[in-house]
C-alpha positions as CSV (number, residue, x, y, z in Angstrom):
1,M,24.4,15.4,-9.5
2,K,23.6,11.7,-9.2
3,I,20.3,10.0,-8.8
4,L,20.5,6.4,-7.5
5,V,17.8,3.9,-8.1
6,A,18.3,1.2,-5.4
7,T,15.8,-1.7,-5.7
8,E,16.0,-5.2,-4.4
9,K,12.8,-5.8,-6.5
10,P,13.8,-4.0,-9.8
11,F,11.5,-1.8,-11.8
12,A,10.5,-3.1,-15.2
13,A,13.0,-2.4,-18.0
14,V,10.6,0.1,-19.6
15,A,10.3,1.9,-16.3
16,V,14.0,2.1,-15.9
17,D,14.3,3.5,-19.4
18,G,11.7,6.2,-18.5
19,I,13.5,7.1,-15.3
20,R,16.8,7.4,-17.1
21,K,15.3,9.6,-19.7
22,V,13.9,12.0,-17.1
23,A,17.2,12.1,-15.2
24,E,19.5,12.6,-18.2
25,E,17.3,15.2,-19.9
26,A,17.7,17.2,-16.7
27,G,21.4,16.8,-16.9
28,Y,21.7,14.3,-14.0
29,E,23.6,11.0,-13.8
30,L,21.5,7.9,-13.2
31,C,23.0,4.9,-11.3
32,L,21.3,1.6,-10.8
33,L,21.6,-0.9,-8.0
34,E,19.2,-3.7,-8.7
35,K,18.7,-7.1,-7.0
36,Y,21.3,-6.3,-4.5
37,T,21.9,-9.1,-1.9
38,D,24.2,-7.4,0.6
39,R,23.3,-4.4,2.7
40,Q,26.8,-3.0,2.2
41,Q,26.2,-2.7,-1.5
42,L,23.5,-0.2,-0.8
43,L,25.6,1.7,1.7
44,D,28.5,1.9,-0.8
45,A,26.2,2.9,-3.7
46,V,24.5,5.7,-1.8
47,A,27.7,7.4,-0.6
48,D,27.9,9.9,-3.4
49,A,24.2,10.1,-4.4
50,D,22.2,13.3,-4.3
51,A,18.9,11.6,-4.7
52,L,17.6,8.1,-3.9
53,I,14.7,6.3,-5.5
54,V,13.5,3.1,-3.7
55,R,10.6,0.8,-3.6
56,S,10.2,-1.4,-0.5
57,D,13.9,-1.1,0.4
58,I,14.8,-0.1,4.0
59,V,16.2,3.4,4.3
60,D,17.4,3.7,7.9
61,N,20.1,5.4,10.0
62,D,22.9,3.4,8.4
63,V,21.8,4.6,4.9
64,F,21.6,8.3,6.0
65,D,24.9,8.1,7.7
66,A,26.5,6.7,4.6
67,A,24.9,9.2,2.2
68,K,26.8,12.3,2.9
69,Q,25.5,14.2,-0.2
70,L,21.9,12.9,-0.1
71,K,19.2,15.6,-0.4
72,V,16.0,13.7,-1.2
73,V,14.6,10.2,-1.0
74,V,11.5,9.3,-3.1
75,R,9.6,6.1,-2.3
76,A,8.0,4.9,-5.6
77,G,4.6,4.1,-4.1
78,A,2.2,5.5,-1.5
79,G,3.4,3.8,1.7
80,Y,6.7,5.0,3.2
81,D,7.0,3.1,6.5
82,N,10.2,1.5,5.1
83,I,11.9,4.9,5.5
84,D,13.0,6.4,8.8
85,L,11.4,9.9,8.6
86,A,12.8,11.2,11.9
87,T,16.4,10.2,10.9
88,A,15.9,11.7,7.4
89,T,14.9,15.0,9.0
90,A,17.9,14.9,11.4
91,H,20.1,14.5,8.4
92,G,18.4,17.3,6.5
93,V,17.0,14.9,3.8
94,V,13.5,15.4,2.4
95,V,11.4,12.2,1.9
96,E,8.6,12.0,-0.6
97,N,6.2,9.4,-1.9
98,T,4.3,9.1,-5.2
99,P,0.7,9.0,-4.2
100,G,-1.9,7.8,-6.7
101,Q,0.5,6.1,-9.1
102,N,-0.3,2.6,-7.9
103,S,-3.8,3.3,-6.7
104,N,-5.7,1.7,-9.6
105,A,-3.5,-1.4,-9.5
106,V,-4.2,-1.9,-5.8
107,A,-7.9,-1.3,-6.2
108,E,-8.2,-3.9,-9.0
109,L,-6.4,-6.4,-6.8
110,V,-9.0,-5.8,-4.0
111,F,-11.7,-7.0,-6.3
112,G,-9.6,-9.8,-7.7
113,M,-9.2,-11.3,-4.3
114,T,-12.7,-10.5,-3.2
115,V,-14.4,-12.2,-6.1
116,M,-12.1,-15.2,-5.5
117,A,-13.2,-15.3,-1.8
118,I,-16.9,-15.1,-2.4
119,R,-16.6,-17.8,-5.1
120,N,-15.0,-20.1,-2.5
121,M,-11.5,-19.9,-4.0
122,Y,-13.0,-21.3,-7.2
123,N,-13.3,-24.7,-5.7
124,G,-16.4,-25.6,-7.7
125,T,-19.0,-25.0,-5.0
126,S,-21.7,-22.3,-5.1
127,G,-20.7,-18.8,-4.1
128,T,-22.3,-15.4,-3.9
129,E,-22.3,-12.1,-5.8
130,L,-21.2,-8.6,-5.2
131,K,-24.2,-6.8,-6.7
132,G,-26.4,-5.3,-4.0
133,K,-23.9,-5.9,-1.2
134,R,-22.4,-3.3,1.1
135,L,-18.7,-2.3,1.0
136,G,-17.0,-0.3,3.7
137,I,-13.7,1.5,2.8
138,Q,-11.4,2.2,5.7
139,A,-9.5,5.4,4.5
140,F,-10.8,7.3,1.4
141,G,-7.5,8.3,-0.2
142,Q,-6.4,7.6,-3.8
143,V,-6.8,3.8,-3.5
144,G,-10.0,4.1,-1.6
145,R,-11.5,6.3,-4.2
146,N,-10.6,3.8,-6.9
147,V,-12.0,1.0,-4.9
148,A,-15.3,3.0,-4.6
149,R,-15.4,3.6,-8.4
150,I,-14.9,-0.1,-9.2
151,A,-17.5,-1.1,-6.5
152,K,-20.1,1.1,-8.1
153,G,-19.5,-0.8,-11.3
154,F,-20.4,-4.0,-9.5
155,G,-23.6,-2.4,-8.2
156,M,-22.5,-2.3,-4.6
157,D,-23.5,0.2,-1.9
158,V,-20.4,1.9,-0.6
159,M,-19.6,3.5,2.7
160,A,-16.3,5.0,3.8
161,L,-14.5,6.1,7.0
162,D,-11.8,8.8,6.9
163,P,-11.5,11.5,9.5
164,Y,-9.2,13.4,7.2
165,C,-11.6,13.5,4.2
166,P,-14.6,15.9,4.1
167,D,-18.0,14.2,4.0
168,E,-18.7,16.2,0.8
169,A,-15.9,14.5,-1.1
170,M,-17.4,11.1,-0.3
171,T,-21.0,12.1,-1.2
172,E,-19.8,13.6,-4.5
173,A,-18.3,10.2,-5.3
174,G,-21.6,8.5,-4.4
175,V,-20.2,7.1,-1.1
176,T,-22.0,7.3,2.3
177,P,-19.7,8.8,5.0
178,V,-19.3,6.8,8.2
179,H,-18.0,8.4,11.4
180,S,-17.0,5.4,13.6
181,V,-14.9,2.4,12.8
182,E,-17.4,0.2,14.7
183,D,-20.2,1.3,12.3
184,L,-18.0,0.6,9.3
185,Y,-17.5,-3.0,10.3
186,K,-21.0,-3.6,11.7
187,N,-22.8,-2.3,8.6
188,N,-20.8,-3.8,5.7
189,E,-20.5,-7.4,4.4
190,F,-17.1,-6.4,2.9
191,V,-14.5,-4.1,4.4
192,S,-11.4,-3.0,2.5
193,I,-8.5,-1.6,4.5
194,H,-6.4,1.2,3.2
195,I,-5.0,2.9,6.4
196,P,-1.2,3.4,6.8
197,A,0.8,1.7,9.5
198,T,1.3,4.3,12.2
199,P,1.7,4.1,16.0
200,E,-2.1,4.8,16.2
201,T,-3.2,2.2,13.6
202,K,-0.8,-0.7,14.3
203,K,-2.8,-3.7,15.6
204,S,-5.9,-1.6,15.6
205,I,-8.0,-4.2,13.7
206,G,-8.6,-7.2,15.8
207,R,-11.3,-9.6,17.2
208,D,-13.7,-6.9,18.5
209,L,-13.9,-5.1,15.2
210,I,-13.8,-8.2,12.9
211,T,-16.6,-10.0,14.7
212,L,-18.9,-7.0,14.3
213,M,-19.1,-7.9,10.6
214,P,-22.3,-9.3,9.2
215,K,-22.7,-13.0,8.5
216,G,-20.5,-14.0,5.6
217,G,-18.3,-11.0,6.0
218,V,-15.0,-10.7,4.0
219,L,-12.1,-8.5,5.3
220,I,-9.7,-7.4,2.5
221,N,-6.3,-6.0,3.4
222,T,-4.1,-4.4,0.8
223,A,-2.6,-1.9,3.2
224,R,0.0,-3.2,5.8
225,K,0.1,-6.4,7.8
226,E,1.0,-4.3,10.9
227,V,-2.5,-2.8,11.2
228,I,-3.9,-6.2,12.0
229,D,-3.9,-7.7,15.5
230,E,-3.0,-11.2,14.4
231,D,-4.0,-12.9,17.6
232,G,-7.4,-11.1,17.3
233,L,-7.7,-12.1,13.7
234,M,-7.2,-15.8,14.6
235,Q,-9.7,-15.5,17.4
236,A,-12.3,-13.9,15.1
237,L,-11.9,-16.5,12.4
238,A,-12.1,-19.3,15.0
239,E,-15.3,-17.9,16.6
240,R,-17.0,-17.0,13.3
241,P,-16.6,-19.8,10.7
242,D,-18.6,-17.6,8.2
243,L,-15.9,-14.9,8.0
244,K,-13.1,-14.7,5.5
245,Y,-9.8,-12.7,5.3
246,V,-7.8,-12.1,2.1
247,A,-4.7,-10.0,1.9
248,D,-1.7,-9.2,-0.3
249,I,0.5,-9.2,2.8
250,K,1.2,-12.6,4.3
251,P,0.7,-12.3,8.1
252,D,3.3,-13.6,10.5
253,C,0.7,-16.1,11.8
254,A,0.0,-17.5,8.3
255,D,1.5,-20.9,8.9
256,E,-0.5,-21.4,12.1
257,L,-3.7,-19.9,10.7
258,K,-4.0,-21.5,7.3
259,P,-4.3,-25.1,8.6
260,K,-7.0,-24.1,11.0
261,V,-9.3,-22.2,8.6
262,G,-8.3,-23.5,5.2
263,D,-9.8,-21.6,2.2
264,R,-11.3,-18.9,4.4
265,V,-8.0,-17.1,4.1
266,F,-5.8,-16.2,1.1
267,F,-2.5,-14.4,1.0
268,T,-0.5,-13.5,-2.1
269,P,3.1,-14.9,-2.1
270,K,4.5,-11.3,-1.8
271,K,3.0,-7.8,-1.6
272,M,1.4,-7.5,-5.0
273,G,-0.9,-4.4,-4.9
274,A,1.4,-2.4,-7.1
275,Q,2.7,-5.3,-9.2
276,T,1.4,-4.3,-12.6
277,A,3.4,-3.0,-15.5
278,E,1.4,0.2,-15.6
279,A,1.9,0.9,-11.8
280,N,5.6,0.0,-12.0
281,I,6.1,2.5,-14.9
282,N,4.0,5.2,-13.4
283,A,5.5,5.2,-9.9
284,G,9.1,5.0,-11.2
285,I,8.8,7.8,-13.6
286,A,6.9,9.9,-11.1
287,A,9.7,9.3,-8.6
288,A,12.3,10.5,-11.1
289,R,10.4,13.6,-11.9
290,Q,10.0,14.4,-8.2
291,C,13.8,14.0,-7.7
292,V,14.5,16.4,-10.5
293,A,11.9,18.9,-9.3
294,Y,13.5,18.9,-5.9
295,L,17.1,19.0,-7.0
296,R,16.6,21.6,-9.6
297,D,13.8,23.8,-8.2
298,G,13.4,22.8,-4.5
299,I,9.8,21.6,-5.2
300,D,8.7,19.1,-2.5
301,R,5.0,18.8,-3.3
302,F,4.8,15.2,-2.0
303,K,6.9,15.6,1.0
304,V,6.1,13.3,3.9
305,S,8.9,14.1,6.3
306,K,8.8,16.9,8.8
């Protein structure tokens, strides 16, 4: 059987070595398609693959149609909105993610950007501190829990909103549960977003929520750009010159927004939450192990498709 790693943004060499070791020790062939520039290259490469490992690569109907032998797709990372789940199910293909493997890397980036924001992008002027401030975490999954852990180290008071997480799990982590999104934004100087992009969450964060934030509020987004109502974001930042927005996802309105608000916004050049050597290795090797577990034993513990 063949495992294909198809990545426009390649894994680190050490991660590829680990993936190869996992595949070959299980008796499977490993094929690499890295830095491909033509969609047809992916369609040709996947034609005889039994398993597919991707990062942010788009896996849609064309890919599933081309992949006649495909049994499982594993997204090396937590988010999986780059994969068409309904089409995967229609083709009898299982889709999995690798939750938790990138979570510490993303959480550390949250605070890298946050400290930069409250120190006025290190422009030499007087800023403020995190100690004693309030942080609201929107979604208390693996990343959110790591954000809470780091926030506690800064001496912050932490709240979280997650209808799928029991209050007890939050209180055990020293986090105060919040039960409405309005309360989360209204009661915290900092809000860190970790919700997935779903039909319910897309464009769910806009002017009405953002302007609820206290004076000097900072909104941090390391989730997906689609969850932000960009028109509402621009309105909020125009109405409230005390607010800031930092993200590792450049919004579509960035070229229009940046000249208007200057250093009150910051965007990394590309999505960078998982861009650490450790996260790269962890996610890649986890994906390889999950491919092997499914192909060999039918184990689909991290299945996200129907």
